[in-house]
SENUGU-56048 format. One record per residue (C-alpha): x, y, z; residue in three letters. Coordinates in Angstrom, 2 decimals. Layout:
% SENUGU-56048
X/Y/Z/Ala .
...
***
This chain:
% SENUGU-56048
-25.09/-39.73/-11.35/Met .
-26.71/-36.61/-12.78/Asp .
-25.01/-33.97/-14.93/Met .
-24.73/-31.43/-12.11/Ile .
-22.92/-33.92/-9.88/Thr .
-20.58/-34.95/-12.70/Lys .
-19.81/-31.31/-13.48/Ser .
-19.12/-30.59/-9.83/Ala .
-16.69/-33.52/-9.63/Ile .
-14.87/-32.43/-12.80/Val .
-14.68/-28.84/-11.66/Phe .
-13.47/-29.91/-8.23/Gly .
-10.80/-32.10/-9.77/Gly .
-9.55/-29.33/-12.03/Ile .
-9.48/-26.90/-9.10/Ala .
-7.55/-29.37/-6.97/Ala .
-4.95/-29.96/-9.68/Val .
-4.66/-26.23/-10.26/Asn .
-4.17/-25.58/-6.56/Phe .
-1.60/-28.35/-6.25/Gly .
0.47/-27.24/-9.23/Leu .
0.45/-23.57/-8.31/Thr .
1.30/-24.23/-4.68/Met .
4.08/-26.47/-5.91/Gly .
5.64/-23.56/-7.82/Phe .
5.20/-21.20/-4.86/Ile .
6.76/-23.63/-2.37/Val .
9.55/-24.63/-4.76/Lys .
10.69/-21.02/-5.12/Asp .
10.21/-20.42/-1.39/Ala .
12.62/-23.20/-0.47/Thr .
15.48/-21.89/-2.64/Lys .
18.11/-19.72/-0.95/Lys .
18.03/-16.91/-3.48/Tyr .
20.79/-14.33/-3.05/Glu .
21.66/-13.29/-6.59/Glu .
24.04/-10.46/-7.47/Asp .
22.49/-7.24/-8.75/Cys .
23.33/-3.60/-9.47/Asp .
20.03/-2.33/-8.10/Tyr .
17.98/-4.04/-5.41/Leu .
14.32/-3.25/-4.88/Met .
13.39/-3.93/-1.25/Ile .
9.67/-4.66/-1.29/Leu .
7.68/-3.18/1.58/Gly .
5.41/-4.97/4.01/Gly .
2.77/-4.37/6.64/Asn .
3.08/-1.48/9.06/Ile .
1.45/-1.72/12.48/Ile .
-0.03/1.53/13.73/Gly .
1.86/4.71/12.88/Ala .
5.26/3.34/11.96/Glu .
6.00/-0.05/13.55/Thr .
7.19/-2.59/10.96/Pro .
5.59/-6.03/11.03/Ser .
7.70/-9.13/11.62/Arg .
7.49/-9.77/7.90/Gln .
8.98/-6.37/7.08/Leu .
11.61/-6.65/9.83/Val .
12.79/-9.95/8.29/Ala .
13.07/-8.27/4.89/Arg .
15.00/-5.31/6.32/Met .
17.38/-7.57/8.24/Glu .
18.09/-9.52/5.07/Lys .
18.60/-6.27/3.15/Ala .
21.22/-5.05/5.62/Val .
23.18/-8.29/5.33/Gly .
22.95/-8.30/1.55/Tyr .
24.01/-4.67/1.14/Leu .
26.94/-5.18/3.51/Glu .
28.28/-8.01/1.34/Thr .
27.41/-6.22/-1.93/His .
28.87/-2.73/-1.38/Pro .
28.28/-1.58/-4.96/Asn .
24.57/-2.40/-4.98/Thr .
22.11/0.51/-4.89/Ile .
18.90/-0.03/-2.90/Ala .
15.41/1.14/-3.81/Ile .
13.16/0.94/-0.78/Ser .
9.57/0.45/-1.87/Cys .
6.14/1.10/-0.38/Gly .
3.80/3.97/0.30/Gly .
1.91/5.40/3.26/Cys .
-1.68/4.32/2.71/Phe .
-3.03/2.54/5.79/Arg .
-5.27/4.23/8.32/Glu .
-3.14/5.73/11.10/Gly .
0.14/5.17/9.25/Gln .
2.51/8.15/9.57/Lys .
5.51/7.07/7.49/Lys .
5.79/5.29/4.18/Ser .
7.10/1.75/4.09/Glu .
9.96/3.06/1.95/Ala .
10.97/5.64/4.57/Gln .
10.81/3.07/7.38/Ile .
13.04/0.74/5.37/Ile .
15.52/3.53/4.64/Lys .
15.71/4.55/8.30/Glu .
16.33/0.94/9.33/Tyr .
19.08/0.51/6.75/Leu .
20.90/3.70/7.69/Thr .
20.57/2.91/11.42/Ala .
22.35/-0.36/10.68/Asn .
25.28/1.12/8.82/Gly .
24.13/1.32/5.19/Ile .
25.18/4.59/3.56/Glu .
22.28/6.94/2.88/Glu .
23.57/7.79/-0.60/Asn .
23.02/4.16/-1.61/Arg .
19.29/4.27/-0.86/Ile .
16.54/5.76/-3.04/Phe .
12.85/5.89/-2.21/Leu .
9.83/4.63/-4.11/Glu .
7.20/5.80/-1.63/Asp .
3.93/5.86/-3.57/Lys .
3.08/2.22/-4.21/Ser .
0.34/0.23/-2.49/Thr .
0.83/-3.19/-4.14/Thr .
3.62/-5.41/-5.45/Thr .
2.61/-4.54/-9.00/Ile .
2.99/-0.84/-8.20/Glu .
6.36/-1.51/-6.53/Asn .
7.74/-2.54/-9.91/Phe .
5.78/-0.06/-12.02/Arg .
7.05/2.88/-9.96/Leu .
10.54/1.71/-9.00/Ala .
11.81/0.71/-12.43/Leu .
11.59/4.27/-13.86/Pro .
13.52/5.49/-10.80/Ile .
16.28/2.98/-11.53/Ile .
16.31/3.96/-15.18/Lys .
16.61/7.63/-14.24/Asn .
19.41/7.02/-11.70/Ile .
21.45/4.81/-14.00/Ser .
20.80/6.52/-17.33/Gly .
20.38/3.06/-18.83/Lys .
17.55/0.84/-20.01/Glu .
16.37/-1.59/-17.36/Ile .
17.50/-4.69/-19.24/Asn .
21.03/-3.31/-19.55/Glu .
21.29/-3.66/-15.76/Leu .
21.14/-6.47/-13.22/Asn .
18.02/-5.48/-11.29/Ile .
16.80/-7.56/-8.41/Gly .
14.17/-7.55/-5.72/Phe .
14.16/-8.66/-2.10/Leu .
11.04/-10.08/-0.54/Thr .
9.87/-12.88/1.75/Ser .
10.54/-16.39/0.47/Ser .
6.83/-17.24/0.14/Tyr .
6.41/-14.15/-2.08/His .
9.25/-14.92/-4.52/Ile .
7.23/-16.81/-7.15/Phe .
4.50/-14.20/-7.64/Arg .
6.97/-11.33/-7.47/Ser .
9.08/-12.96/-10.17/Thr .
6.08/-13.20/-12.51/Gln .
5.19/-9.56/-11.80/Ile .
8.79/-8.51/-12.44/Ala .
8.79/-10.24/-15.81/Lys .
5.44/-8.71/-16.77/Cys .
6.89/-5.33/-15.78/Ser .
9.65/-5.68/-18.37/Gly .
12.51/-7.39/-16.53/Leu .
13.69/-10.30/-18.64/Lys .
15.88/-11.89/-15.96/Thr .
15.05/-10.43/-12.55/Pro .
17.51/-11.25/-9.78/Lys .
16.07/-12.46/-6.48/Arg .
16.99/-12.19/-2.82/Val .
14.83/-14.12/-0.35/Ala .
14.17/-13.15/3.25/Ala .
12.86/-15.80/5.66/Pro .
9.10/-16.25/5.82/Thr .
7.94/-15.30/9.32/Pro .
5.46/-17.18/11.50/Asp .
2.12/-18.59/10.32/Lys .
3.71/-19.61/7.03/Ala .
0.85/-21.90/5.95/Ile .
-1.60/-19.00/5.96/Phe .
0.82/-16.86/3.94/Arg .
1.20/-19.60/1.32/Tyr .
-2.57/-20.04/0.98/Ile .
-3.05/-16.26/0.72/Arg .
-0.29/-16.18/-1.90/Glu .
-2.14/-18.73/-4.03/Tyr .
-5.21/-16.50/-4.24/Phe .
-3.09/-13.37/-4.69/Ala .
-1.31/-14.99/-7.63/Phe .
-4.56/-15.76/-9.42/Phe .
-5.86/-12.28/-8.73/Ala .
-2.71/-11.02/-10.47/Phe .
-3.25/-13.40/-13.41/Val .
-6.88/-12.34/-13.85/Leu .
-5.93/-8.68/-13.65/Asp .
-3.18/-9.21/-16.24/Phe .
-5.56/-11.01/-18.63/Leu .
-8.04/-8.12/-18.45/Lys .
-5.35/-5.83/-19.87/Lys .
***
């Protein structure tokens, strides 16, 4: 067996172990029924179809948000997500807000973060809004985020890198084609890690 073949086998083995371990963390968090109490809840945006139609992923998040906010009447919501796709007419944040108010959530409980285009930007832009609303430092508050279950692990790491020591989590069901979402999440997580290491 030549050196190139041996190297390929070693590299393949390391990659397989890496994939298995990381997917294990992603799936482990995805299977937990997170619904932790928080003072402020960031509702992470999702895909918009056409001008303003929320994807099934985003609908699942919004449905979960309504239920959570109904049972946590003192929680303030921050709807997150910008308007950045071709043909999109409303921001993800505005679509989320309109859905919440249409389903009985008081408008004065909802604040918009409507500039972000990624999960990292969700946190970077929403946390100063929460700090401004509350007049407190972010780690003096119980701040949580709501996202799809498959997205919990990566979002938790991003939250911690954004300054939240103990982020609270609320998980919405992962919609159809879950296997593809988990595989995509694996690559998205390592893109986040590489980006973080560059800084």
